[in-house]
SEZA-707208 format. One line per 4 residues: number of its first residue (from 1); their letters; for each residue x, y, z of C-alpha. Coordinates in nm, 3 decimals. Example, Ala and Ser with C-alpha at 12.3 -4.5 7.8 and 13.67 -1.06 7.14 Angstrom:
REM residues 2
1	AS	1.230/-0.450/0.780 ~ 1.367/-0.106/0.714
//
This chain:
REM residues 640
1	MKKI	-0.002/-0.002/0.003 ~ 0.132/0.341/-0.102 ~ 0.195/0.572/0.187 ~ 0.282/0.937/0.172
5	YILF	0.405/1.135/0.467 ~ 0.371/1.503/0.491 ~ 0.622/1.718/0.697 ~ 0.517/2.043/0.831
9	LVSF	0.732/2.338/0.929 ~ 0.568/2.650/1.071 ~ 0.698/2.987/1.135 ~ 0.461/3.283/1.231
13	TFQI	0.602/3.511/0.973 ~ 0.388/3.777/0.806 ~ 0.455/3.831/0.443 ~ 0.291/4.025/0.164
17	FSAQ	0.262/3.843/-0.159 ~ 0.247/3.991/-0.493 ~ -0.045/3.959/-0.745 ~ 0.176/3.693/-0.933
21	DQNI	0.201/3.488/-0.610 ~ -0.169/3.517/-0.546 ~ -0.272/3.451/-0.902 ~ -0.647/3.489/-0.906
25	DMKG	-0.828/3.367/-1.236 ~ -1.029/3.641/-1.384 ~ -1.268/3.500/-1.570 ~ -4.468/4.792/-1.525
29	LRSK	-4.511/4.525/-1.797 ~ -4.563/4.178/-1.619 ~ -4.889/4.288/-1.469 ~ -5.008/4.403/-1.798
33	EMKS	-4.918/4.094/-2.003 ~ -5.001/3.828/-1.737 ~ -5.277/3.614/-1.831 ~ -5.577/3.663/-1.599
37	FAAK	-5.728/3.334/-1.580 ~ -5.913/3.293/-1.259 ~ -6.031/2.912/-1.257 ~ -5.816/2.611/-1.181
41	MNAG	-5.784/2.423/-1.503 ~ -5.698/2.073/-1.623 ~ -5.325/2.166/-1.606 ~ -5.018/2.003/-1.730
45	NTNP	-4.767/1.973/-2.002 ~ -4.891/1.680/-2.199 ~ -5.197/1.470/-2.267 ~ -5.057/1.112/-2.278
49	NTLN	-5.354/1.023/-2.493 ~ -5.221/1.230/-2.773 ~ -4.852/1.126/-2.783 ~ -4.890/0.852/-3.043
53	YDLQ	-4.927/1.081/-3.339 ~ -4.762/1.387/-3.507 ~ -5.001/1.657/-3.582 ~ -4.871/1.807/-3.902
57	YQRM	-5.133/2.024/-4.051 ~ -5.464/2.185/-3.950 ~ -5.732/2.372/-4.133 ~ -5.986/2.569/-3.941
61	DLSL	-6.296/2.674/-4.128 ~ -6.516/2.861/-3.882 ~ -6.814/3.096/-3.891 ~ -6.793/3.371/-3.631
65	NPAV	-6.981/3.690/-3.551 ~ -6.818/3.926/-3.306 ~ -7.164/4.017/-3.174 ~ -7.238/3.657/-3.087
69	YNVS	-7.055/3.436/-2.834 ~ -7.053/3.125/-3.054 ~ -6.822/2.926/-3.281 ~ -6.933/2.677/-3.545
73	GSVT	-6.754/2.511/-3.820 ~ -6.482/2.238/-3.879 ~ -6.127/2.165/-3.815 ~ -5.948/1.920/-4.049
77	SHFK	-5.626/1.762/-3.913 ~ -5.356/1.585/-4.102 ~ -5.146/1.346/-3.873 ~ -4.893/1.066/-3.889
81	PSQA	-4.938/0.794/-3.628 ~ -4.620/0.657/-3.460 ~ -4.792/0.333/-3.406 ~ -5.091/0.129/-3.529
85	MSSI	-5.411/0.304/-3.383 ~ -5.771/0.194/-3.341 ~ -5.863/0.536/-3.195 ~ -5.729/0.889/-3.172
89	YFDL	-5.787/1.166/-2.922 ~ -5.794/1.546/-2.967 ~ -5.798/1.797/-2.708 ~ -6.140/1.980/-2.716
93	SNTL	-6.352/2.132/-2.450 ~ -6.676/1.943/-2.374 ~ -6.871/2.266/-2.359 ~ -6.848/2.251/-2.749
97	TVSS	-7.064/2.003/-2.924 ~ -6.921/1.770/-3.187 ~ -7.179/1.700/-3.444 ~ -6.975/1.455/-3.672
101	VQYH	-6.631/1.329/-3.754 ~ -6.564/1.259/-4.120 ~ -6.294/1.024/-4.225 ~ -6.259/0.957/-4.604
105	GVNL	-6.611/1.022/-4.656 ~ -6.725/0.800/-4.366 ~ -6.873/0.907/-4.033 ~ -6.680/0.779/-3.736
109	TFQQ	-6.812/0.710/-3.394 ~ -6.668/0.929/-3.118 ~ -6.703/1.026/-2.751 ~ -6.674/1.365/-2.578
113	LATK	-6.501/1.328/-2.248 ~ -6.521/1.524/-1.932 ~ -6.143/1.549/-1.953 ~ -6.163/1.795/-2.230
117	EVKI	-6.097/1.534/-2.506 ~ -6.279/1.381/-2.804 ~ -6.208/1.019/-2.852 ~ -6.253/0.900/-3.214
121	DFQN	-6.273/0.532/-3.303 ~ -6.161/0.410/-3.654 ~ -6.362/0.127/-3.817 ~ -6.033/-0.053/-3.858
125	PISA	-5.683/0.017/-3.705 ~ -5.489/0.268/-3.922 ~ -5.126/0.197/-3.988 ~ -4.810/0.358/-3.834
129	NVLD	-4.600/0.618/-4.019 ~ -4.881/0.676/-4.290 ~ -5.008/1.032/-4.322 ~ -5.392/1.046/-4.260
133	SLTI	-5.651/1.292/-4.195 ~ -6.012/1.361/-4.056 ~ -6.246/1.637/-4.012 ~ -6.427/1.729/-3.677
137	NYSG	-6.750/1.938/-3.711 ~ -6.856/2.119/-3.404 ~ -7.021/2.416/-3.268 ~ -7.116/2.592/-2.924
141	APST	-7.036/2.862/-2.680 ~ -6.659/2.820/-2.576 ~ -6.587/2.775/-2.211 ~ -6.540/3.092/-2.025
145	ALNA	-6.323/2.936/-1.749 ~ -5.990/3.022/-1.900 ~ -6.113/3.324/-2.097 ~ -5.938/3.194/-2.405
149	FSTG	-6.221/3.314/-2.642 ~ -6.389/3.646/-2.575 ~ -6.621/3.903/-2.718 ~ -6.681/4.266/-2.626
153	TQAG	-6.706/4.617/-2.784 ~ -6.483/4.897/-2.877 ~ -6.626/5.234/-2.949 ~ -6.971/5.067/-2.979
157	TAVM	-6.856/4.805/-3.231 ~ -6.839/4.438/-3.150 ~ -6.497/4.266/-3.125 ~ -6.408/3.904/-3.081
161	ATLS	-6.035/3.773/-3.005 ~ -5.867/3.477/-2.859 ~ -5.573/3.430/-2.607 ~ -5.512/3.054/-2.558
165	EPYG	-5.194/3.060/-2.337 ~ -5.149/2.834/-2.150 ~ -5.430/2.583/-2.169 ~ -5.706/2.758/-2.368
169	AQDW	-5.665/2.639/-2.737 ~ -5.892/2.339/-2.665 ~ -6.159/2.567/-2.551 ~ -6.235/2.684/-2.907
173	FPTK	-6.088/2.437/-3.157 ~ -5.985/2.072/-3.150 ~ -5.617/2.044/-3.154 ~ -5.306/1.888/-2.974
177	QSLN	-5.231/2.121/-2.684 ~ -4.923/1.923/-2.552 ~ -4.587/2.111/-2.560 ~ -4.412/1.850/-2.770
181	DKIE	-4.553/1.868/-3.110 ~ -4.579/2.188/-3.323 ~ -4.826/2.204/-3.609 ~ -4.616/2.238/-3.924
185	RFDI	-4.865/2.432/-4.134 ~ -5.199/2.589/-4.043 ~ -5.468/2.737/-4.253 ~ -5.722/2.977/-4.089
189	KITA	-6.041/3.043/-4.271 ~ -6.292/3.267/-4.104 ~ -6.639/3.362/-4.240 ~ -6.790/3.670/-4.057
193	PSQY	-7.000/3.957/-4.146 ~ -6.850/4.158/-4.424 ~ -6.816/4.483/-4.224 ~ -6.549/4.319/-4.004
197	NVAS	-6.179/4.252/-4.078 ~ -6.016/3.930/-3.952 ~ -5.661/3.927/-3.838 ~ -5.441/3.614/-3.764
201	NGTL	-5.119/3.434/-3.805 ~ -4.920/3.418/-4.114 ~ -4.990/3.544/-4.465 ~ -5.324/3.677/-4.578
205	MSET	-5.410/3.459/-4.881 ~ -5.746/3.601/-4.972 ~ -6.068/3.783/-4.876 ~ -6.382/3.674/-5.061
209	LLAG	-6.722/3.834/-5.033 ~ -7.005/3.583/-4.999 ~ -7.382/3.603/-5.019 ~ -7.565/3.734/-4.719
213	NLKR	-7.321/4.022/-4.641 ~ -7.050/3.770/-4.536 ~ -6.676/3.770/-4.613 ~ -6.433/3.474/-4.600
217	TFWR	-6.080/3.554/-4.487 ~ -5.802/3.300/-4.541 ~ -5.466/3.321/-4.354 ~ -5.186/3.081/-4.379
221	TQYP	-4.874/3.011/-4.172 ~ -4.618/2.763/-4.301 ~ -4.393/2.799/-3.990 ~ -4.444/2.532/-3.717
225	TAAY	-4.663/2.678/-3.455 ~ -4.764/2.562/-3.111 ~ -5.135/2.536/-3.069 ~ -5.165/2.806/-2.801
229	LIAI	-5.007/3.058/-3.047 ~ -5.293/3.023/-3.305 ~ -5.512/3.327/-3.269 ~ -5.773/3.559/-3.425
233	SITN	-5.909/3.912/-3.363 ~ -6.212/4.040/-3.544 ~ -6.369/4.395/-3.555 ~ -6.399/4.677/-3.791
237	FTKL	-6.018/4.726/-3.788 ~ -5.818/4.985/-3.976 ~ -5.545/4.785/-4.164 ~ -5.216/4.945/-4.197
241	TDII	-4.965/4.797/-4.452 ~ -4.595/4.863/-4.435 ~ -4.260/4.719/-4.443 ~ -4.000/4.645/-4.174
245	GTPP	-3.650/4.501/-4.123 ~ -3.347/4.484/-4.359 ~ -3.395/4.341/-4.625 ~ -3.759/4.436/-4.584
249	FPFI	-4.061/4.212/-4.522 ~ -4.432/4.301/-4.459 ~ -4.531/4.507/-4.149 ~ -4.905/4.462/-4.115
253	NYVY	-5.117/4.610/-3.821 ~ -5.475/4.572/-3.758 ~ -5.582/4.846/-3.515 ~ -5.899/5.011/-3.389
257	PSTA	-6.008/5.327/-3.571 ~ -5.965/5.515/-3.254 ~ -5.604/5.390/-3.258 ~ -5.551/5.487/-3.604
261	ANPA	-5.641/5.836/-3.515 ~ -5.413/5.867/-3.216 ~ -5.080/6.011/-3.299 ~ -4.906/5.876/-2.995
265	SMAN	-5.016/5.517/-3.048 ~ -4.929/5.541/-3.422 ~ -4.573/5.673/-3.335 ~ -4.522/5.379/-3.106
269	IEWT	-4.631/5.134/-3.371 ~ -4.388/5.302/-3.607 ~ -4.119/5.265/-3.334 ~ -4.149/4.895/-3.383
273	KQAM	-3.918/4.934/-3.683 ~ -3.632/5.064/-3.449 ~ -3.695/4.777/-3.214 ~ -3.687/4.529/-3.502
277	TTFE	-3.359/4.651/-3.632 ~ -3.206/4.648/-3.267 ~ -3.328/4.297/-3.211 ~ -3.211/4.174/-3.536
281	TYFG	-2.873/4.308/-3.452 ~ -2.841/4.133/-3.113 ~ -3.075/3.829/-3.141 ~ -3.040/3.749/-3.522
285	PYPF	-3.281/3.768/-3.822 ~ -3.651/3.789/-3.745 ~ -3.766/3.413/-3.760 ~ -4.083/3.468/-3.970
289	RNEK	-3.964/3.702/-4.225 ~ -4.113/3.507/-4.508 ~ -4.462/3.586/-4.374 ~ -4.482/3.911/-4.169
293	YGHM	-4.470/4.086/-3.838 ~ -4.744/4.306/-3.703 ~ -4.997/4.366/-3.428 ~ -5.365/4.291/-3.398
297	QFMY	-5.553/4.491/-3.137 ~ -5.761/4.312/-2.888 ~ -5.965/4.381/-2.549 ~ -5.782/4.161/-2.303
301	GGGM	-5.521/4.437/-2.197 ~ -5.157/4.389/-2.213 ~ -5.032/4.178/-2.498 ~ -4.976/3.837/-2.625
305	EHQT	-4.702/3.706/-2.872 ~ -4.918/3.540/-3.113 ~ -4.693/3.407/-3.384 ~ -4.623/3.666/-3.665
309	MSSM	-4.897/3.899/-3.524 ~ -4.884/4.005/-3.152 ~ -5.209/4.080/-2.997 ~ -5.207/4.423/-2.821
313	GSWE	-5.427/4.566/-2.565 ~ -5.210/4.892/-2.532 ~ -4.931/5.060/-2.709 ~ -4.642/5.118/-2.474
317	KTLI	-4.309/5.067/-2.638 ~ -4.187/4.833/-2.371 ~ -4.494/4.615/-2.434 ~ -4.416/4.629/-2.812
321	AHEL	-4.060/4.519/-2.722 ~ -4.160/4.242/-2.512 ~ -4.401/4.088/-2.758 ~ -4.149/4.136/-3.043
325	AHQW	-3.879/3.961/-2.847 ~ -4.117/3.670/-2.791 ~ -4.108/3.592/-3.166 ~ -3.764/3.465/-3.129
329	FGDK	-3.804/3.324/-2.761 ~ -4.155/3.170/-2.720 ~ -4.255/3.141/-3.074 ~ -3.952/3.028/-3.281
333	VTCG	-3.820/2.837/-2.983 ~ -4.107/2.759/-2.751 ~ -4.066/2.621/-2.384 ~ -4.104/2.251/-2.389
337	AWND	-4.279/2.258/-2.049 ~ -4.460/2.518/-1.854 ~ -4.213/2.438/-1.576 ~ -3.960/2.627/-1.804
341	IWLN	-4.184/2.923/-1.899 ~ -3.884/3.151/-1.808 ~ -3.739/3.038/-2.149 ~ -4.040/3.241/-2.305
345	EGFA	-4.087/3.522/-2.054 ~ -3.747/3.581/-1.911 ~ -3.603/3.621/-2.259 ~ -3.897/3.855/-2.369
349	TFGQ	-3.844/4.058/-2.044 ~ -3.462/4.072/-2.137 ~ -3.581/4.214/-2.471 ~ -3.728/4.496/-2.277
353	HLAN	-3.382/4.546/-2.100 ~ -3.230/4.560/-2.444 ~ -3.469/4.811/-2.569 ~ -3.439/5.018/-2.277
357	EKLL	-3.055/5.015/-2.285 ~ -3.015/5.072/-2.653 ~ -3.323/5.280/-2.760 ~ -3.528/5.416/-2.478
361	MTQP	-3.315/5.531/-2.184 ~ -3.000/5.724/-2.098 ~ -2.742/5.525/-1.892 ~ -2.841/5.668/-1.560
365	EFLN	-3.219/5.597/-1.648 ~ -3.138/5.251/-1.740 ~ -2.960/5.192/-1.417 ~ -3.254/5.320/-1.226
369	YLIS	-3.462/5.082/-1.425 ~ -3.236/4.794/-1.307 ~ -3.274/4.906/-0.951 ~ -3.648/4.877/-0.981
373	ERNY	-3.635/4.540/-1.138 ~ -3.384/4.411/-0.858 ~ -3.604/4.555/-0.583 ~ -3.897/4.373/-0.722
377	IMSQ	-3.728/4.041/-0.777 ~ -3.579/4.040/-0.421 ~ -3.889/4.183/-0.254 ~ -3.924/3.817/-0.121
381	PGGS	-3.645/3.603/-0.006 ~ -3.751/3.277/-0.188 ~ -3.937/3.140/-0.495 ~ -3.774/2.953/-0.787
385	VYVA	-3.794/3.051/-1.139 ~ -3.850/2.700/-1.235 ~ -4.219/2.606/-1.189 ~ -4.267/2.293/-0.982
389	DANL	-4.507/2.034/-1.122 ~ -4.733/2.080/-0.817 ~ -4.786/2.448/-0.938 ~ -4.877/2.379/-1.303
393	GSVG	-5.243/2.427/-1.212 ~ -5.182/2.786/-1.095 ~ -5.140/3.030/-1.396 ~ -5.042/3.297/-1.138
397	TIFS	-4.738/3.100/-1.044 ~ -4.656/3.004/-1.420 ~ -4.675/3.360/-1.508 ~ -4.514/3.507/-1.201
401	GRLS	-4.395/3.859/-1.280 ~ -4.137/3.845/-1.011 ~ -4.002/3.510/-1.108 ~ -4.071/3.386/-1.465
405	YGKG	-4.038/3.746/-1.599 ~ -3.823/3.956/-1.378 ~ -3.578/3.717/-1.237 ~ -3.568/3.502/-1.554
409	AYVL	-3.462/3.816/-1.741 ~ -3.193/3.904/-1.470 ~ -3.062/3.552/-1.497 ~ -2.992/3.621/-1.859
413	RMMK	-2.824/3.955/-1.769 ~ -2.595/3.768/-1.521 ~ -2.513/3.524/-1.794 ~ -2.414/3.814/-2.021
417	WILG	-2.199/3.943/-1.738 ~ -2.024/3.614/-1.707 ~ -1.957/3.566/-2.079 ~ -1.920/3.925/-2.192
421	ETAF	-2.158/4.098/-2.440 ~ -2.017/3.958/-2.765 ~ -1.990/3.593/-2.650 ~ -2.341/3.610/-2.488
425	YNAV	-2.524/3.744/-2.796 ~ -2.340/3.505/-3.031 ~ -2.459/3.227/-2.803 ~ -2.808/3.362/-2.798
429	KDYH	-2.812/3.356/-3.178 ~ -2.675/2.996/-3.175 ~ -2.933/2.886/-2.927 ~ -3.248/2.961/-3.141
433	ARPN	-3.078/2.857/-3.458 ~ -2.967/2.501/-3.363 ~ -3.140/2.234/-3.587 ~ -3.294/2.050/-3.292
437	LAYN	-3.444/2.372/-3.130 ~ -3.525/2.609/-3.426 ~ -3.908/2.618/-3.465 ~ -3.927/2.359/-3.203
441	YAVT	-3.948/2.329/-2.812 ~ -3.678/2.363/-2.555 ~ -3.621/2.320/-2.179 ~ -3.353/2.470/-1.956
445	TDLK	-3.111/2.188/-2.016 ~ -3.135/2.261/-2.387 ~ -3.030/2.625/-2.320 ~ -2.751/2.508/-2.092
449	NSFL	-2.608/2.263/-2.348 ~ -2.634/2.511/-2.635 ~ -2.434/2.774/-2.436 ~ -2.170/2.518/-2.352
453	TSTG	-2.128/2.435/-2.709 ~ -2.120/2.803/-2.809 ~ -1.884/2.934/-2.534 ~ -1.720/2.627/-2.351
457	KDFT	-1.869/2.761/-2.033 ~ -2.073/2.511/-1.828 ~ -2.368/2.682/-1.658 ~ -2.487/2.373/-1.460
461	EFLN	-2.409/2.505/-1.122 ~ -2.520/2.865/-1.214 ~ -2.874/2.730/-1.332 ~ -2.903/2.503/-1.042
465	DWIY	-2.852/2.822/-0.811 ~ -3.067/3.069/-1.011 ~ -3.330/2.873/-1.197 ~ -3.391/2.568/-0.964
469	GQGY	-3.270/2.718/-0.642 ~ -3.439/3.017/-0.472 ~ -3.322/3.349/-0.329 ~ -3.014/3.569/-0.377
473	PVYD	-2.681/3.632/-0.213 ~ -2.586/3.913/0.034 ~ -2.225/4.006/0.030 ~ -1.976/4.174/0.275
477	IRWK	-1.682/4.301/0.066 ~ -1.380/4.411/0.261 ~ -1.058/4.559/0.095 ~ -0.709/4.690/0.199
481	QTGN	-0.431/4.853/-0.011 ~ -0.073/4.775/0.067 ~ 0.155/4.945/-0.198 ~ 0.034/4.847/-0.535
485	SLTF	-0.141/4.534/-0.399 ~ -0.513/4.547/-0.328 ~ -0.656/4.266/-0.121 ~ -1.028/4.189/-0.120
489	KAAQ	-1.218/3.942/0.105 ~ -1.572/3.834/-0.019 ~ -1.807/3.682/0.238 ~ -2.146/3.577/0.139
493	TQSH	-2.472/3.485/0.297 ~ -2.786/3.346/0.127 ~ -3.149/3.455/0.154 ~ -3.275/3.097/0.121
497	ASVS	-3.147/2.751/0.235 ~ -3.196/2.597/-0.109 ~ -2.867/2.738/-0.217 ~ -2.556/2.684/-0.016
501	FFEL	-2.335/2.932/-0.209 ~ -2.378/3.142/-0.532 ~ -2.062/3.113/-0.745 ~ -2.044/3.437/-0.945
505	PLPI	-1.770/3.674/-1.071 ~ -1.809/3.981/-0.859 ~ -1.806/4.326/-1.041 ~ -1.571/4.553/-0.870
509	KVNG	-1.495/4.912/-0.974 ~ -1.189/5.097/-0.801 ~ -1.167/5.469/-0.784 ~ -0.832/5.640/-0.730
513	TAGQ	-0.770/5.957/-0.543 ~ -0.681/6.145/-0.867 ~ -0.977/6.013/-1.056 ~ -0.823/5.689/-1.183
517	VAYF	-1.059/5.390/-1.248 ~ -0.986/5.008/-1.251 ~ -1.226/4.730/-1.309 ~ -1.210/4.368/-1.176
521	ALNN	-1.419/4.057/-1.196 ~ -1.329/3.840/-0.888 ~ -1.410/3.480/-0.944 ~ -1.582/3.411/-0.633
525	TSNN	-1.613/3.026/-0.592 ~ -1.594/2.983/-0.213 ~ -1.706/3.178/0.092 ~ -1.465/3.408/0.270
529	QYFT	-1.236/3.405/-0.042 ~ -0.948/3.635/-0.082 ~ -0.839/3.810/-0.398 ~ -0.519/4.016/-0.463
533	ETVS	-0.506/4.252/-0.758 ~ -0.250/4.517/-0.863 ~ -0.332/4.880/-0.894 ~ -0.085/5.155/-0.972
537	FTVA	-0.259/5.438/-0.786 ~ -0.375/5.512/-0.448 ~ -0.745/5.394/-0.391 ~ -1.015/5.617/-0.274
541	SVEF	-1.315/5.392/-0.282 ~ -1.439/5.064/-0.410 ~ -1.777/5.006/-0.560 ~ -1.943/4.670/-0.580
545	NYEY	-2.195/4.568/-0.849 ~ -2.149/4.906/-1.006 ~ -2.386/4.847/-1.307 ~ -2.608/4.604/-1.122
549	QILE	-2.466/4.318/-1.322 ~ -2.576/4.063/-1.061 ~ -2.861/4.013/-0.818 ~ -2.760/4.067/-0.459
553	KNST	-2.928/4.266/-0.183 ~ -2.815/4.477/0.113 ~ -2.448/4.411/0.044 ~ -2.169/4.610/0.213
557	VAQD	-1.834/4.727/0.095 ~ -1.568/4.854/0.357 ~ -1.204/4.933/0.378 ~ -1.061/4.698/0.652
561	ATLG	-0.703/4.785/0.778 ~ -0.689/4.457/0.965 ~ -0.757/4.244/0.665 ~ -0.527/3.945/0.636
565	IEEL	-0.390/3.955/1.018 ~ -0.650/3.725/1.178 ~ -0.835/3.399/1.140 ~ -0.601/3.099/1.073
569	DADT	-0.520/2.928/1.400 ~ -0.179/2.790/1.386 ~ -0.236/2.565/1.681 ~ -0.532/2.375/1.502
573	FGIY	-0.378/2.388/1.149 ~ -0.297/2.046/1.032 ~ -0.343/1.768/0.779 ~ -0.537/1.442/0.776
577	PNPA	-0.501/1.151/0.725 ~ -0.133/1.145/0.772 ~ 0.006/0.912/0.641 ~ -0.218/0.955/0.339
581	KNEI	-0.280/0.743/0.038 ~ -0.477/0.923/-0.232 ~ -0.613/1.241/-0.089 ~ -0.568/1.487/0.211
585	YLKG	-0.775/1.742/0.396 ~ -0.650/2.047/0.562 ~ -0.765/2.122/0.916 ~ -0.809/2.473/1.032
589	VNRS	-0.822/2.614/0.679 ~ -1.176/2.756/0.641 ~ -1.122/2.956/0.324 ~ -0.979/2.905/-0.025
593	SEFK	-0.602/2.913/0.011 ~ -0.325/2.849/-0.238 ~ -0.096/2.547/-0.155 ~ 0.234/2.421/-0.283
597	IYSA	0.376/2.067/-0.223 ~ 0.759/2.007/-0.233 ~ 0.958/1.692/-0.224 ~ 1.217/1.622/0.042
601	DARL	1.482/1.762/-0.193 ~ 1.284/2.094/-0.232 ~ 1.145/2.031/-0.581 ~ 0.783/2.169/-0.652
605	VQSG	0.577/1.866/-0.733 ~ 0.219/1.988/-0.702 ~ 0.030/2.318/-0.654 ~ -0.335/2.460/-0.658
609	VYQP	-0.592/2.626/-0.449 ~ -0.741/2.427/-0.159 ~ -1.112/2.461/-0.127 ~ -1.252/2.401/0.234
613	SKPV	-1.399/2.052/0.286 ~ -1.274/1.932/-0.047 ~ -0.974/1.687/-0.066 ~ -0.654/1.759/-0.239
617	DITS	-0.576/1.476/-0.492 ~ -0.227/1.323/-0.434 ~ -0.258/1.014/-0.638 ~ 0.010/1.143/-0.867
621	LSPG	0.275/1.155/-0.592 ~ 0.519/0.857/-0.523 ~ 0.549/0.736/-0.181 ~ 0.784/0.958/0.035
625	VYLL	0.817/1.255/0.253 ~ 0.677/1.577/0.143 ~ 0.657/1.944/0.240 ~ 0.325/2.121/0.221
629	QIFD	0.316/2.502/0.210 ~ -0.012/2.712/0.269 ~ -0.051/3.070/0.151 ~ -0.325/3.199/0.354
633	RNLK	-0.396/3.563/0.258 ~ -0.081/3.742/0.379 ~ 0.038/3.451/0.607 ~ 0.275/3.188/0.497
637	FVKK	0.254/2.895/0.715 ~ 0.524/2.645/0.793 ~ 0.505/2.391/1.075 ~ 0.721/2.093/1.205
//
């Protein structure tokens, strides 16, 4: 058995080490957009009964009148089974009445279930991997429980609109609501009284006048779409046709006549062009440029990121920016589980950060905005960004303004701080362009893996702390200058027990007595960690988190003349086990400390940084007697 003996020599000599010796590695909207569903719903991410087929195409052919709360018509679905099937399920509220199901000219038997499903039985089992289709004819008054289908008035004129997120698509048309199967192509054909205009997803294919003062409007989207992002809005819209982006593509807005006559609202709609240019610069090309971008006004209040045409209840620039950012994050790449809704809402709120920083605010105004965001996020000590399965029945938890929106966005801001702006935005562009994610679904692990591929940075521990964990850190930063050396000590406590330590680079700004400035990022990986940096001027003050790069609350920064003189108790300092075989621990060393191991003939054979409670691996050392040297801040310890 290999045995390694460690010899200690200790003298209580104080010594100041240079930076080379101490080498430190430098590395107002949510409430408006939140969905106001009041009732508890049949919640979840998947309906297991719909997992055995791929829904590839749907054609909606409905008759609607904004003055009448009713829907009637048909939805034809093309699907490819993944296995032989004798029956098929679609998500559909049982408040709607299915009159027939047609399959190749034959009426099939069906059942409407209390679980908001329609079960359709085939006369003979259908084969796997063969594209097939059927048509469901139905009518009725959609359920009001989730407020997914609504009627009202604007300026005395009837208006009808939909907002299906998260669980409401099945309340007004039969579909597959699970977050695992986007519909590759969708045709939307709406017959309504001819005095109304119909706005929807995709490209306007035709408008046809029919007998009886009716008009049939045909929209088509050929981009994969999640069911909850299919939407319509109907009233006597003023249609505004324009172009946007470079190279240009259609910019189509359907607004109330009162909005068209409001210069302030119209100026904000025009501002969308600036936001698009900025987002294309930082996020990449607009994802649906072969069709359009635009807005359709509705009466829900706030906004909703319906694919290619956001639904708007008001026209604030921050709301416009939020819904536009969703086209990349939420629409092109959609959260693959409501647990990970922050991938939609955090990114869209980060889009507001970007619009505020680059277009809407001065630097002092933007910093004040960040202060308000931080205060809101940390107004409570706990709460995870990730939505637990037990909370999927609570829309208020899914769409938590403080967590899914605010903290989710700040997590991205911290990732930008860690990576640097250029690497971060390049990684963001890579994320939504990856073949397995583009126009598909993603969860937090997909984001982590994408960023690892793009940057080489593993965010596993960071996301464990900030997405799955709860709370935030509180820091006590102490500093001391000795000559050109500037020593820092970073102590951290946490607001919630779910996170034992937040590993983050700490933003430090050092101000000199003659106006000099130096910036540091202290790679804080353990509590009570010491850092030594070099400055060529006399330090007047130190600022921590100077541009609110990270989340922290009530932190303190202070000059400390006693820094580096106390703490390590030489009487208790030691090593165990001794003799040792494969690893050793240091006793009495309670903070990150540099160590060096020398052979008996004074050759340096190993060095590193000791982390408290973590072993030092010595498997590479041959049996023998060694000298271990510990550099603890300004103390060098040697002990017999």
